[in-house]
Backbone as a chain_set.jsonl record, in Angstrom:
{"seq": "MDRMNDKLDTLWKEYREACPDQEGGPGFMPGLWQRIEARRVANLSIFRRLTQVCVGATVALTVLMGVVLIPRIEKALVENASYVDVLAADHPSTYVEILTGDIK", "coords": {"N": [[55.837, 32.374, 67.854], [52.375, 32.418, 67.811], [52.515, 35.125, 69.354], [53.506, 37.137, 67.77], [50.956, 36.812, 65.401], [49.094, 37.098, 66.623], [49.572, 39.874, 67.25], [49.408, 40.79, 64.468], [46.779, 40.8, 63.929], [45.805, 42.073, 65.544], [47.063, 44.353, 64.756], [45.416, 44.083, 62.148], [42.907, 44.879, 62.209], [42.682, 47.601, 63.176], [43.576, 48.54, 61.209], [41.253, 48.389, 59.491], [38.742, 49.487, 60.798], [39.648, 52.067, 60.949], [40.047, 52.505, 58.819], [37.299, 52.307, 57.201], [35.446, 49.882, 54.954], [34.324, 51.474, 51.999], [30.777, 51.222, 51.281], [29.747, 50.402, 47.729], [28.719, 52.555, 45.535], [26.231, 52.711, 43.03], [26.791, 54.674, 41.506], [29.586, 54.91, 41.813], [31.218, 53.185, 40.028], [31.392, 55.402, 37.272], [31.479, 57.808, 38.423], [33.989, 57.564, 39.556], [35.409, 57.633, 37.332], [34.652, 59.889, 36.092], [36.261, 62.178, 37.75], [38.885, 60.723, 37.331], [39.086, 61.017, 34.856], [38.656, 63.986, 34.628], [41.585, 64.896, 36.026], [43.159, 64.284, 34.365], [42.289, 65.28, 31.828], [42.8, 68.083, 32.252], [45.57, 68.003, 32.519], [46.88, 67.206, 30.389], [45.479, 69.697, 28.808], [48.125, 71.88, 29.437], [49.892, 70.65, 28.73], [49.041, 70.774, 25.447], [49.02, 73.626, 25.544], [50.893, 74.581, 25.579], [52.613, 73.306, 23.759], [50.716, 74.372, 21.913], [51.566, 77.222, 22.062], [54.879, 76.986, 21.401], [55.037, 75.723, 18.603], [53.423, 78.391, 17.215], [55.606, 80.374, 17.747], [56.886, 78.723, 16.401], [55.905, 79.703, 13.805], [56.287, 82.177, 13.318], [58.896, 82.416, 13.849], [59.289, 81.635, 11.156], [58.164, 83.216, 9.203], [58.816, 85.668, 9.742], [61.963, 85.438, 9.263], [61.471, 84.284, 6.552], [60.287, 86.739, 5.061], [61.384, 88.407, 6.282], [64.46, 89.192, 6.882], [65.408, 86.991, 5.183], [65.74, 88.564, 2.304], [66.835, 90.775, 2.51], [69.62, 89.839, 3.925], [70.453, 88.524, 1.124], [69.915, 91.163, -0.424], [72.104, 92.582, 0.432], [74.402, 90.536, -0.465], [74.266, 90.856, -2.988], [74.657, 93.883, -3.421], [76.972, 93.811, -2.234], [78.851, 92.753, -3.749], [81.455, 92.649, -6.262], [82.356, 93.301, -9.555], [84.384, 91.025, -11.083], [83.227, 89.078, -9.199], [80.59, 88.914, -9.913], [80.23, 87.599, -13.014], [81.917, 85.627, -12.686], [80.604, 83.763, -11.051], [78.763, 83.978, -13.522], [79.692, 82.63, -15.833], [80.385, 79.213, -15.719], [83.688, 77.31, -13.71], [84.667, 75.445, -13.744], [85.896, 71.933, -15.586], [84.638, 71.253, -15.679], [81.782, 71.324, -15.035], [81.675, 72.642, -17.75], [81.967, 70.814, -19.354], [79.302, 68.511, -18.057], [78.151, 69.425, -18.943], [75.722, 71.895, -17.531], [76.582, 75.041, -18.022], [75.205, 78.219, -17.694]], "CA": [[54.771, 32.176, 66.605], [50.962, 33.523, 68.444], [52.095, 36.309, 69.786], [53.471, 38.003, 66.829], [49.942, 36.741, 65.351], [47.597, 38.414, 67.632], [49.863, 41.424, 66.857], [48.979, 41.216, 63.905], [45.486, 40.588, 63.891], [45.364, 43.122, 66.469], [46.777, 45.982, 63.522], [44.361, 44.331, 60.363], [42.174, 45.448, 63.431], [42.943, 48.864, 64.216], [43.813, 48.893, 60.473], [40.293, 48.583, 59.521], [38.172, 50.312, 61.755], [40.746, 53.428, 60.695], [39.631, 52.698, 57.498], [36.788, 51.407, 56.148], [35.376, 49.462, 53.277], [33.035, 52.228, 51.954], [29.521, 50.75, 50.031], [29.979, 50.522, 46.089], [26.859, 52.332, 44.929], [25.338, 52.454, 41.697], [27.824, 55.976, 41.169], [30.743, 54.985, 42.303], [32.453, 53.721, 38.895], [31.064, 57.091, 36.69], [31.945, 58.7, 39.784], [35.633, 57.268, 40.0], [35.963, 58.039, 36.317], [35.138, 61.821, 35.611], [37.216, 62.42, 38.482], [40.157, 60.303, 37.02], [39.007, 61.972, 32.905], [39.078, 65.523, 34.871], [42.887, 65.314, 35.989], [43.848, 63.968, 33.372], [42.189, 66.824, 30.637], [44.346, 68.969, 32.906], [47.121, 68.087, 32.761], [46.846, 67.653, 29.115], [45.686, 71.296, 28.641], [48.725, 72.54, 29.982], [50.705, 70.522, 27.23], [48.17, 71.184, 24.264], [48.297, 75.056, 25.222], [52.465, 74.638, 25.842], [52.765, 72.984, 22.309], [50.736, 75.737, 20.859], [53.14, 78.481, 21.754], [55.267, 76.814, 20.781], [54.057, 75.718, 16.956], [52.914, 79.789, 16.857], [56.236, 80.904, 17.806], [57.761, 78.652, 15.015], [55.139, 79.873, 12.33], [56.471, 83.981, 14.011], [59.69, 82.753, 13.212], [59.549, 81.159, 9.679], [57.625, 84.036, 8.722], [59.763, 86.556, 9.96], [63.429, 84.917, 8.599], [60.993, 84.684, 5.33], [60.04, 87.894, 4.83], [62.341, 89.965, 5.973], [65.754, 88.845, 6.718], [66.314, 86.371, 4.177], [65.827, 89.353, 0.819], [68.126, 91.691, 2.688], [70.812, 88.61, 2.869], [69.784, 88.406, -0.171], [70.323, 91.907, -1.225], [73.489, 92.355, 1.045], [74.908, 89.755, -1.308], [74.326, 91.989, -4.62], [75.319, 95.664, -3.235], [78.265, 94.229, -1.874], [79.64, 91.722, -4.642], [82.371, 93.332, -7.763], [81.755, 92.955, -11.005], [84.754, 90.159, -11.521], [82.261, 87.836, -8.469], [79.131, 88.715, -10.687], [80.725, 87.515, -14.298], [82.733, 84.364, -11.417], [79.339, 83.535, -10.884], [77.976, 83.511, -14.16], [80.408, 81.528, -15.958], [81.375, 78.011, -15.311], [84.519, 77.904, -13.828], [85.44, 74.419, -14.041], [85.729, 71.499, -17.215], [83.231, 69.498, -15.356], [80.691, 72.443, -15.73], [81.903, 72.837, -19.529], [81.515, 69.098, -19.53], [77.733, 68.124, -17.895], [76.595, 71.147, -20.03], [75.753, 73.121, -16.699], [77.0, 76.377, -18.515], [74.669, 79.139, -17.681]], "C": [[53.597, 33.11, 66.919], [51.014, 34.662, 68.141], [52.499, 37.278, 68.442], [52.079, 37.428, 65.835], [48.784, 36.69, 65.598], [48.054, 39.404, 67.321], [49.297, 41.614, 65.657], [47.452, 40.979, 63.347], [44.634, 41.837, 64.345], [45.414, 44.765, 64.586], [45.841, 45.912, 62.374], [43.625, 45.404, 61.546], [42.156, 46.563, 63.541], [42.819, 49.24, 62.346], [42.245, 49.327, 59.39], [38.846, 48.846, 59.954], [38.898, 51.696, 61.473], [40.14, 53.806, 59.569], [38.843, 51.632, 56.448], [35.745, 50.962, 55.036], [34.341, 50.173, 53.366], [32.387, 51.126, 50.684], [30.14, 51.326, 48.424], [28.685, 50.672, 46.22], [26.538, 51.868, 43.632], [26.19, 53.569, 41.014], [28.828, 56.095, 40.629], [32.139, 55.094, 40.844], [32.805, 54.713, 37.678], [32.168, 57.694, 37.291], [33.348, 58.802, 39.959], [36.071, 57.564, 38.353], [36.482, 59.553, 35.684], [36.13, 62.271, 36.619], [38.519, 61.649, 38.044], [40.259, 61.654, 35.278], [39.504, 63.554, 33.618], [40.865, 65.281, 35.415], [43.714, 64.848, 34.606], [43.852, 64.481, 32.535], [43.297, 67.312, 31.301], [45.403, 68.98, 32.668], [47.868, 67.523, 31.168], [46.396, 68.59, 28.833], [46.78, 72.116, 28.548], [50.388, 71.711, 29.142], [50.815, 70.891, 25.888], [48.438, 72.96, 23.867], [50.392, 75.019, 25.168], [53.308, 74.255, 24.298], [52.137, 73.829, 21.15], [51.652, 76.633, 20.778], [54.023, 77.758, 21.21], [55.83, 76.728, 19.076], [54.095, 77.512, 16.603], [54.233, 80.986, 17.17], [57.424, 80.423, 16.564], [57.226, 79.343, 13.678], [55.779, 81.586, 12.321], [57.777, 83.496, 13.172], [60.751, 82.598, 11.544], [59.037, 83.34, 8.898], [58.629, 85.331, 8.181], [61.247, 86.543, 9.383], [62.211, 84.807, 6.928], [60.625, 85.668, 4.114], [60.921, 89.34, 4.954], [63.887, 89.935, 6.329], [66.308, 87.707, 5.794], [66.434, 87.244, 2.499], [66.707, 90.507, 1.503], [69.49, 90.988, 3.015], [71.152, 88.811, 2.136], [70.882, 89.463, -1.349], [71.991, 92.288, -1.128], [74.641, 92.177, -0.075], [75.422, 90.382, -2.464], [74.957, 92.746, -4.483], [76.292, 94.908, -3.056], [79.759, 93.137, -2.97], [80.319, 93.024, -5.848], [81.854, 92.956, -8.909], [82.735, 91.74, -11.318], [83.513, 88.961, -10.633], [80.935, 87.618, -9.782], [79.842, 87.578, -11.852], [81.676, 86.183, -14.068], [81.24, 83.556, -11.466], [78.395, 82.626, -12.12], [78.069, 82.52, -15.261], [80.911, 80.734, -15.045], [83.222, 77.838, -14.906], [85.165, 76.506, -14.041], [85.635, 73.756, -15.808], [84.782, 71.16, -16.78], [82.068, 69.793, -14.902], [80.633, 71.921, -16.806], [81.011, 71.278, -19.453], [80.294, 68.345, -19.589], [77.123, 69.446, -18.654], [75.386, 71.778, -18.737], [76.035, 74.837, -16.746], [75.531, 76.918, -18.204], [73.697, 79.952, -19.31]], "O": [[53.582, 34.278, 66.53], [50.35, 35.321, 67.341], [51.705, 38.173, 68.152], [52.435, 38.083, 64.856], [47.753, 36.353, 65.016], [47.212, 40.237, 66.986], [48.598, 42.624, 65.58], [47.247, 41.051, 62.135], [43.591, 42.378, 63.978], [44.657, 45.471, 63.919], [45.435, 46.868, 61.715], [43.894, 46.604, 61.61], [41.252, 46.804, 64.34], [42.041, 50.146, 62.047], [42.18, 50.342, 58.698], [37.895, 48.344, 59.356], [38.325, 52.564, 62.131], [39.764, 54.933, 59.249], [39.166, 50.806, 55.594], [35.282, 51.815, 54.279], [33.477, 50.021, 54.23], [32.918, 50.534, 49.745], [30.767, 52.347, 48.143], [27.795, 49.921, 46.619], [26.605, 50.693, 43.272], [26.323, 53.384, 39.805], [29.215, 56.748, 39.66], [33.06, 55.856, 40.551], [33.916, 54.894, 37.178], [33.302, 57.989, 36.913], [33.916, 59.804, 40.392], [37.282, 57.732, 38.214], [37.486, 60.098, 35.226], [37.032, 62.902, 36.069], [39.469, 62.171, 38.628], [41.008, 62.547, 34.881], [40.498, 64.168, 33.23], [41.45, 65.956, 34.568], [44.783, 65.229, 34.13], [44.925, 64.594, 31.943], [44.476, 67.068, 31.046], [46.169, 69.941, 32.605], [49.072, 67.467, 30.919], [47.231, 68.875, 27.974], [46.718, 73.058, 27.757], [51.535, 72.151, 29.074], [51.807, 71.196, 25.227], [48.277, 73.539, 22.793], [50.881, 75.811, 24.362], [54.328, 74.794, 23.869], [52.567, 74.029, 20.015], [52.394, 76.891, 19.83], [53.916, 77.971, 20.002], [56.693, 77.4, 18.513], [54.843, 77.866, 15.692], [54.067, 82.186, 16.949], [58.316, 81.068, 16.012], [57.923, 79.519, 12.679], [55.699, 82.189, 11.251], [57.933, 83.934, 12.032], [61.822, 82.967, 11.061], [59.668, 84.235, 8.334], [59.013, 85.773, 7.099], [61.725, 87.624, 9.04], [62.553, 85.712, 6.168], [60.631, 85.551, 2.889], [61.101, 90.422, 4.395], [64.509, 90.909, 5.905], [67.518, 87.522, 5.671], [67.078, 86.714, 1.594], [67.331, 91.18, 0.682], [70.493, 91.443, 2.466], [72.258, 89.347, 2.07], [71.73, 89.251, -2.216], [72.839, 92.318, -2.02], [75.446, 93.003, -0.507], [76.584, 90.463, -2.86], [75.982, 92.776, -5.163], [77.039, 95.202, -3.989], [80.974, 92.973, -2.864], [79.729, 94.058, -6.162], [80.852, 92.252, -9.04], [82.062, 90.98, -12.015], [82.967, 88.09, -11.31], [80.525, 86.598, -10.336], [79.97, 86.475, -11.32], [82.185, 85.655, -15.056], [81.175, 82.579, -12.211], [77.768, 81.568, -12.085], [77.165, 81.787, -15.663], [81.555, 81.001, -14.031], [84.022, 78.22, -15.761], [86.282, 76.507, -14.558], [85.594, 74.408, -16.851], [83.912, 70.689, -17.513], [81.296, 68.96, -14.427], [79.885, 70.988, -17.101], [79.832, 70.927, -19.496], [79.971, 67.672, -20.568], [76.077, 70.08, -18.796], [74.25, 72.077, -19.104], [75.803, 75.657, -15.859], [74.613, 76.13, -18.431], [73.1, 81.023, -19.201]]}, "num_chains": 1, "name": "protein.A"}
């Protein structure tokens, strides 16, 4: 057991020699936090930029649908409707609509 303790003590001694303790000066903690914040800001800026691109694309798609696509679809439906379709849409087709007062 003493031999294992001696090996362990030797290992710890080599470790301390390879990785000496750094002296903590007055700027140690502020410098450490500056490095942590710099990494954190760099990671957040990537996600922020990705979010901005996705939101911008969503707004552009919504405007495109509202200005261009929906009026074309509505116009196509009106142009393709027959006289009977227009009359059927204008008058109630069931007694429930007549009784509830949903008559146009």
